[in-house]
SETORVEX-116866 format. One record per residue: residue in one letter; x, y, z of N, C-alpha, C, O in turn. Coordinates in steps of 0.001 Angstrom, whole numbers, plus 500000, padded with zeros to 6 digits. Example, Ala and Ser with C-alpha at 12.3 -4.5 7.8 and 13.67 -1.06 7.14 Angstrom:
<tornus>
+----+--------+--------+--------+--------+--------+--------+--------+--------+--------+--------+--------+--------+
| aa |    n_x |    n_y |    n_z |   ca_x |   ca_y |   ca_z |    c_x |    c_y |    c_z |    o_x |    o_y |    o_z |
+----+--------+--------+--------+--------+--------+--------+--------+--------+--------+--------+--------+--------+
|  A | 513190 | 494310 | 507800 | 512300 | 495500 | 507800 | 513200 | 496700 | 507800 | 514236 | 496681 | 508465 |
|  S | 512850 | 497750 | 507080 | 513670 | 498940 | 507140 | 512900 | 500030 | 507870 | 513409 | 501138 | 508039 |
+----+--------+--------+--------+--------+--------+--------+--------+--------+--------+--------+--------+--------+
</tornus>
This chain:
<tornus>
+----+--------+--------+--------+--------+--------+--------+--------+--------+--------+--------+--------+--------+
| aa |    n_x |    n_y |    n_z |   ca_x |   ca_y |   ca_z |    c_x |    c_y |    c_z |    o_x |    o_y |    o_z |
+----+--------+--------+--------+--------+--------+--------+--------+--------+--------+--------+--------+--------+
|  M | 937343 | 489806 | 155486 | 936377 | 488812 | 156095 | 937019 | 487710 | 156300 | 937733 | 487217 | 155426 |
|  K | 936833 | 487107 | 157632 | 937424 | 485751 | 157855 | 936443 | 484723 | 157124 | 935239 | 484947 | 157000 |
|  Y | 937022 | 483680 | 156698 | 936405 | 482456 | 156054 | 935951 | 481634 | 157397 | 936755 | 481300 | 158268 |
|  D | 934557 | 481360 | 157439 | 934096 | 480274 | 158527 | 933511 | 479235 | 157865 | 932414 | 479392 | 157328 |
|  L | 934211 | 477982 | 157822 | 933591 | 476829 | 157272 | 932506 | 476279 | 158018 | 931581 | 475639 | 157517 |
|  E | 932673 | 476600 | 159482 | 931448 | 475941 | 160424 | 930393 | 476772 | 159936 | 929379 | 476121 | 159684 |
|  E | 930287 | 478199 | 159685 | 929087 | 478925 | 159480 | 928622 | 478500 | 158090 | 927434 | 478283 | 157852 |
|  R | 929491 | 478397 | 157270 | 929049 | 477829 | 155858 | 928268 | 476469 | 155904 | 927140 | 476410 | 155413 |
|  C | 928828 | 475426 | 156462 | 928042 | 474238 | 156665 | 926774 | 474435 | 157463 | 925761 | 473803 | 157162 |
|  A | 926790 | 475125 | 158278 | 925388 | 475428 | 159128 | 924581 | 476130 | 158184 | 923419 | 475729 | 158257 |
|  V | 924736 | 476998 | 157348 | 923915 | 477807 | 156373 | 923432 | 476767 | 155390 | 922277 | 476816 | 154967 |
|  F | 924352 | 475744 | 154980 | 924052 | 474963 | 154002 | 923106 | 473805 | 154539 | 922385 | 473217 | 153734 |
|  A | 923099 | 473480 | 155840 | 922138 | 472554 | 156402 | 920877 | 473181 | 156520 | 919836 | 472587 | 156240 |
|  E | 920919 | 474565 | 156992 | 919486 | 475318 | 156973 | 918844 | 475305 | 155833 | 917647 | 475021 | 155838 |
|  K | 919540 | 475624 | 154575 | 919103 | 475508 | 153474 | 918515 | 474042 | 152895 | 917515 | 473970 | 152181 |
|  V | 919172 | 473092 | 153254 | 918643 | 471890 | 153125 | 917314 | 471640 | 153663 | 916386 | 471162 | 153011 |
|  I | 917262 | 472047 | 155088 | 915994 | 471842 | 156001 | 914908 | 472529 | 155090 | 913910 | 471927 | 154695 |
|  G | 915161 | 473703 | 154824 | 914155 | 474667 | 154105 | 913716 | 473894 | 152922 | 912507 | 473705 | 152788 |
|  L | 914621 | 473379 | 151966 | 914108 | 472739 | 150878 | 913129 | 471613 | 151225 | 912095 | 471443 | 150579 |
|  C | 913505 | 470806 | 152324 | 912940 | 469581 | 152707 | 911468 | 469948 | 153282 | 910497 | 469212 | 153105 |
|  K | 911429 | 471001 | 153892 | 910066 | 471499 | 154284 | 909113 | 471772 | 153256 | 907925 | 471488 | 153410 |
|  R | 909602 | 472359 | 152108 | 908737 | 472547 | 150947 | 908516 | 471354 | 150181 | 907598 | 471396 | 149361 |
|  A | 909124 | 470394 | 150283 | 908904 | 469123 | 149464 | 907549 | 468635 | 149783 | 907018 | 468927 | 150854 |
|  P | 906974 | 467907 | 148896 | 905579 | 467236 | 149286 | 905968 | 465963 | 150048 | 907048 | 465390 | 149904 |
|  K | 905021 | 465589 | 150843 | 905151 | 464435 | 151678 | 904185 | 463189 | 150996 | 902958 | 463114 | 150943 |
|  N | 905047 | 462413 | 150588 | 904317 | 461267 | 150041 | 905254 | 460135 | 150103 | 906430 | 460362 | 150387 |
|  T | 904855 | 458956 | 149868 | 905568 | 457520 | 150222 | 906826 | 457571 | 149464 | 907793 | 457056 | 150025 |
|  I | 907018 | 458111 | 148254 | 908278 | 458233 | 147423 | 909181 | 459300 | 148222 | 910277 | 458950 | 148661 |
|  V | 908740 | 460492 | 148384 | 909458 | 461496 | 148657 | 910140 | 461592 | 150210 | 911287 | 461968 | 150454 |
|  T | 909195 | 461183 | 151121 | 909351 | 461190 | 152579 | 910749 | 460540 | 152858 | 911587 | 461156 | 153516 |
|  P | 911003 | 459240 | 152333 | 912246 | 458570 | 152702 | 913573 | 459195 | 152233 | 914655 | 459067 | 152806 |
|  I | 913304 | 459967 | 150978 | 914489 | 460695 | 150439 | 914752 | 461952 | 151201 | 915891 | 462412 | 151281 |
|  I | 913636 | 462558 | 151807 | 913844 | 463671 | 152423 | 914544 | 463429 | 153742 | 915468 | 464155 | 154107 |
|  S | 914085 | 462369 | 154483 | 914654 | 461925 | 155705 | 916168 | 461601 | 155518 | 916900 | 461928 | 156452 |
|  Q | 916691 | 461046 | 154513 | 918075 | 460877 | 154263 | 918741 | 462048 | 153953 | 919914 | 462181 | 154298 |
|  L | 918087 | 463015 | 153277 | 918710 | 464156 | 152767 | 919013 | 465103 | 154140 | 920116 | 465616 | 154330 |
|  V | 918066 | 465229 | 154908 | 918092 | 466004 | 156156 | 919280 | 465454 | 156936 | 920073 | 466295 | 157360 |
|  R | 919548 | 464040 | 157216 | 920407 | 463388 | 157915 | 921827 | 463688 | 157327 | 922735 | 464064 | 158069 |
|  S | 922001 | 463519 | 156007 | 923423 | 463797 | 155534 | 923569 | 465307 | 155453 | 924620 | 465810 | 155849 |
|  G | 922701 | 465984 | 155023 | 922930 | 467553 | 154926 | 923226 | 468157 | 156091 | 924028 | 469091 | 156100 |
|  T | 922650 | 467732 | 157183 | 922941 | 468371 | 158506 | 924210 | 467824 | 159323 | 924837 | 468409 | 160207 |
|  S | 924418 | 466557 | 158796 | 925675 | 465748 | 159363 | 926943 | 466483 | 159150 | 927752 | 466545 | 160076 |
|  I | 927200 | 467078 | 157945 | 928186 | 467570 | 157456 | 928904 | 468729 | 158566 | 930053 | 468679 | 159002 |
|  G | 928002 | 469622 | 158825 | 928378 | 470619 | 159869 | 928742 | 470120 | 161303 | 929747 | 470488 | 161910 |
|  A | 927802 | 469232 | 161781 | 927830 | 468543 | 162929 | 929198 | 467736 | 163155 | 929790 | 467787 | 164233 |
|  N | 929671 | 466969 | 162034 | 931068 | 466470 | 162053 | 932071 | 467363 | 162025 | 933052 | 467097 | 162719 |
|  Y | 932074 | 468512 | 161298 | 932917 | 469477 | 161194 | 933207 | 470143 | 162631 | 934339 | 470367 | 163061 |
|  M | 932099 | 470400 | 163253 | 932276 | 470845 | 164624 | 933031 | 469898 | 165652 | 933831 | 470321 | 166486 |
|  E | 932704 | 468657 | 165503 | 933438 | 467611 | 166159 | 934956 | 467659 | 165671 | 935851 | 467572 | 166512 |
|  A | 935187 | 467769 | 164600 | 936577 | 467569 | 163968 | 937339 | 468920 | 164741 | 938439 | 468759 | 165269 |
|  N | 936750 | 470067 | 164755 | 937339 | 471177 | 165382 | 937765 | 470949 | 166792 | 938765 | 471442 | 167313 |
|  G | 936918 | 470164 | 167345 | 937229 | 469910 | 168938 | 938060 | 468486 | 169088 | 938257 | 467957 | 170182 |
|  A | 938444 | 468033 | 168033 | 939290 | 466588 | 167898 | 940363 | 466563 | 168971 | 941054 | 467553 | 169208 |
|  S | 940489 | 465396 | 169623 | 941519 | 465141 | 170627 | 942816 | 464904 | 170070 | 943827 | 465051 | 170757 |
|  S | 942858 | 464535 | 168827 | 944167 | 464257 | 168121 | 944238 | 464639 | 166625 | 943253 | 465238 | 166193 |
|  K | 945119 | 464420 | 165880 | 945267 | 464823 | 164384 | 944428 | 463630 | 163808 | 943566 | 463790 | 162943 |
|  R | 944737 | 462493 | 164329 | 944054 | 461342 | 163838 | 942545 | 461397 | 163799 | 941894 | 461148 | 162785 |
|  D | 941967 | 461780 | 165103 | 940630 | 461954 | 165285 | 940143 | 463194 | 164288 | 939080 | 463084 | 163677 |
|  F | 940879 | 464246 | 164169 | 940468 | 465418 | 163150 | 940318 | 464709 | 161765 | 939264 | 464838 | 161142 |
|  N | 941303 | 463997 | 161290 | 941217 | 463531 | 160115 | 940008 | 462573 | 159735 | 939412 | 462617 | 158659 |
|  N | 939722 | 461661 | 160828 | 938482 | 460649 | 160674 | 937333 | 461541 | 160655 | 936484 | 461251 | 159812 |
|  K | 937087 | 462634 | 161436 | 935947 | 463386 | 161337 | 935912 | 464372 | 159927 | 934840 | 464689 | 159413 |
|  A | 937105 | 464765 | 159434 | 936957 | 465302 | 158247 | 936467 | 464407 | 156934 | 935755 | 464792 | 156006 |
|  C | 937013 | 463206 | 157119 | 936683 | 462002 | 156100 | 935258 | 461813 | 156327 | 934613 | 461498 | 155327 |
|  I | 934610 | 461940 | 157451 | 933174 | 461780 | 157625 | 932451 | 462931 | 157016 | 931381 | 462622 | 156491 |
|  C | 932763 | 464093 | 156970 | 932352 | 465148 | 156345 | 932280 | 465205 | 154980 | 931325 | 465628 | 154328 |
|  R | 933496 | 464694 | 154488 | 933633 | 464422 | 152945 | 932455 | 463371 | 152598 | 931613 | 463703 | 151764 |
|  K | 932384 | 462134 | 153214 | 931353 | 461210 | 152905 | 929964 | 461623 | 152954 | 929070 | 461207 | 152216 |
|  E | 929847 | 462566 | 153984 | 928355 | 462935 | 154091 | 927992 | 464023 | 153027 | 926803 | 464115 | 152721 |
|  C | 928986 | 464935 | 152378 | 928850 | 465730 | 151297 | 928449 | 464911 | 150230 | 927414 | 465160 | 149611 |
|  R | 929329 | 463751 | 149897 | 928888 | 462953 | 148658 | 927585 | 462345 | 148813 | 926814 | 462261 | 147857 |
|  E | 927289 | 461904 | 149997 | 925809 | 461224 | 150111 | 924846 | 462403 | 149877 | 923933 | 462275 | 149062 |
|  T | 925002 | 463430 | 150495 | 923976 | 464772 | 150182 | 923867 | 464907 | 148771 | 922723 | 465020 | 148332 |
|  K | 924741 | 464918 | 148031 | 924823 | 465105 | 146400 | 923928 | 464219 | 145894 | 923046 | 464603 | 145126 |
|  Y | 924061 | 462825 | 146297 | 923232 | 461744 | 145798 | 921791 | 461978 | 145992 | 921001 | 461889 | 145053 |
|  W | 921433 | 462276 | 147195 | 920087 | 462498 | 147696 | 919373 | 463795 | 146858 | 918244 | 463771 | 146368 |
|  L | 920247 | 464835 | 146825 | 919750 | 465812 | 146041 | 919436 | 465528 | 144727 | 918371 | 465915 | 144245 |
|  R | 920387 | 464784 | 143983 | 920211 | 464600 | 142645 | 918786 | 463712 | 142585 | 917919 | 464103 | 141803 |
|  I | 918555 | 462603 | 143346 | 917454 | 461921 | 143414 | 916126 | 462575 | 143664 | 915112 | 462290 | 143027 |
|  L | 916189 | 463544 | 144712 | 914955 | 464471 | 144965 | 914750 | 465359 | 143797 | 913584 | 465662 | 143544 |
|  A | 915820 | 465886 | 142945 | 915424 | 466811 | 141854 | 914811 | 465998 | 140861 | 913872 | 466554 | 140292 |
|  K | 915073 | 464844 | 140493 | 914432 | 463954 | 139398 | 913056 | 463538 | 140050 | 912134 | 463430 | 139241 |
|  T | 912779 | 463303 | 141288 | 911491 | 462884 | 141683 | 910585 | 464020 | 141762 | 909411 | 463800 | 141466 |
|  E | 910913 | 465164 | 142101 | 910185 | 466426 | 142196 | 910631 | 467496 | 141421 | 911435 | 468274 | 141934 |
|  E | 910214 | 467691 | 140161 | 910870 | 468625 | 139092 | 910650 | 470126 | 139492 | 911319 | 471073 | 139077 |
|  G | 909606 | 470181 | 140363 | 909444 | 471678 | 140745 | 910582 | 472097 | 141805 | 910739 | 473283 | 142097 |
|  L | 911310 | 471152 | 142324 | 912545 | 471469 | 143290 | 913842 | 471455 | 142419 | 914879 | 471885 | 142925 |
|  T | 913841 | 471041 | 141288 | 915162 | 470944 | 140638 | 916048 | 472065 | 140655 | 917215 | 471881 | 141003 |
|  T | 915622 | 473282 | 140301 | 916673 | 474361 | 140350 | 917239 | 474333 | 141818 | 918449 | 474196 | 141997 |
|  E | 916385 | 474461 | 142837 | 916961 | 474577 | 144203 | 917911 | 473454 | 144607 | 918883 | 473657 | 145335 |
|  C | 917544 | 472087 | 144034 | 918263 | 471136 | 144167 | 919771 | 471095 | 143625 | 920777 | 470659 | 144186 |
|  R | 919638 | 471611 | 142515 | 920932 | 471847 | 141606 | 921783 | 472971 | 142491 | 923003 | 472867 | 142616 |
|  E | 921194 | 473811 | 142956 | 922075 | 475019 | 143664 | 922732 | 474323 | 144858 | 923954 | 474345 | 145005 |
|  L | 921928 | 473720 | 145685 | 922477 | 472850 | 146851 | 923388 | 471814 | 146478 | 924266 | 471528 | 147292 |
|  W | 923332 | 471160 | 145316 | 924040 | 470227 | 144809 | 925497 | 470817 | 144594 | 926499 | 470269 | 145054 |
|  A | 925516 | 471950 | 143875 | 926658 | 472609 | 143768 | 927464 | 473179 | 144866 | 928684 | 473343 | 144835 |
|  E | 926616 | 473483 | 145899 | 927412 | 473856 | 147279 | 927936 | 472700 | 147901 | 929000 | 472676 | 148521 |
|  A | 927017 | 471546 | 147691 | 927653 | 470299 | 148487 | 929002 | 469822 | 147774 | 929945 | 469373 | 148425 |
|  H | 929015 | 469956 | 146379 | 930229 | 469639 | 145631 | 931255 | 470523 | 146045 | 932360 | 470020 | 146246 |
|  E | 931086 | 471921 | 146236 | 932183 | 472588 | 146847 | 932754 | 472319 | 148059 | 933951 | 472479 | 148298 |
|  L | 931795 | 471847 | 148963 | 932077 | 471447 | 150409 | 932948 | 470265 | 150288 | 933917 | 470164 | 151041 |
|  T | 932635 | 469180 | 149231 | 933182 | 468009 | 148994 | 934703 | 468276 | 148793 | 935619 | 467785 | 149453 |
|  L | 934797 | 469171 | 147728 | 936242 | 469694 | 147417 | 936999 | 470204 | 148505 | 938188 | 469932 | 148668 |
|  I | 936300 | 470978 | 149293 | 937161 | 471575 | 150557 | 937327 | 470492 | 151429 | 938465 | 470416 | 151894 |
|  F | 936520 | 469617 | 151797 | 936941 | 468524 | 152733 | 938026 | 467504 | 152276 | 938815 | 466913 | 153014 |
|  S | 937922 | 467409 | 150977 | 938946 | 466361 | 150397 | 940157 | 467066 | 150383 | 941182 | 466401 | 150533 |
|  K | 940256 | 468406 | 150217 | 941655 | 469133 | 150458 | 942020 | 469042 | 151805 | 943211 | 468802 | 152005 |
|  I | 941266 | 469179 | 152813 | 941383 | 469211 | 154306 | 942102 | 467808 | 154604 | 943236 | 467727 | 155075 |
|  V | 941411 | 466871 | 154316 | 941664 | 465251 | 154494 | 943185 | 465220 | 153891 | 944107 | 464873 | 154629 |
|  E | 943407 | 465565 | 152623 | 944694 | 465388 | 151961 | 945784 | 466001 | 152784 | 946796 | 465357 | 153062 |
|  K | 945584 | 467309 | 153202 | 946638 | 468192 | 153840 | 946787 | 467581 | 155368 | 947855 | 467639 | 155978 |
|  S | 945683 | 467036 | 155869 | 946037 | 466595 | 157279 | 946497 | 465325 | 157494 | 946455 | 464823 | 158618 |
|  K | 946993 | 464668 | 156404 | 947671 | 463181 | 156407 | 949029 | 463491 | 156841 | 949858 | 462589 | 156964 |
+----+--------+--------+--------+--------+--------+--------+--------+--------+--------+--------+--------+--------+
</tornus>
């Protein structure tokens, strides 16, 4: 089976959106959800852009953004898990996937220099 990082990022984004749909909407959680959706979906979007990059430098820049968005997503998942205890397990599972993606993009950035 061919490894498809684009697909993995898209599935991750879909799971983040699903989690956020189930989260309660209130003055504390709503801004967290907004940030989480932005960062969690940005990973795949930036990777798609990286794969269409016009140069090695452009590719590296987009891969760095992917890594940055992974880290931000981990932060928002942690905050959401503490804010809404009913979502803790799912947040932890998504955090683990975001961490793996961080490691993958870190390796891509390292090798593309």
